[in-house]
N, C-alpha and C positions, 0 to 999 in steps of 0.2 A: 097336799103334801104334808107329811107328818112333822118333819124336822123343820121347824120355823128358822128362817135365816140360811138354810142350807142352800148352796148353788146347786144348778141343774146337774153340773158334773158330779157333785157330792152325793146328791140324791141318787144319781144313775148307779154309782159305784155301791152304795148301800143296799141298792135293789138288786145288785149282782150283774149290773151290765159293765162291761169294760170300756164301751164306747158310748159316750152321752148321746151321741145322735141316734143309735139304735134305741136308746131308752126313750127318747123324745118321740121317735116313730112309734113305738109300742104304746107309749102314754097317749098320743093323739089318736090312735085307731081305738083305744079302749074308752077314752072320755070325749073324743071330739074337739079338743082343745090342746093346744101345746102346754108344757109345763110352764112357759114363760106367760101364757095368757091367764094361766090359773094363778100364778104368782107373780104379777108384773114388777115387782121389786126386785127379782132376781137379776 
């Protein structure tokens, strides 16, 4: 994730998703990991 320190919700909005859950699902399908698994500090 490019924006260090950004929350998953903020990253979702920046990526054009209105719903963070939809972003997390798309992210998981693309990368095989959830955004929180990639950035455990979120």
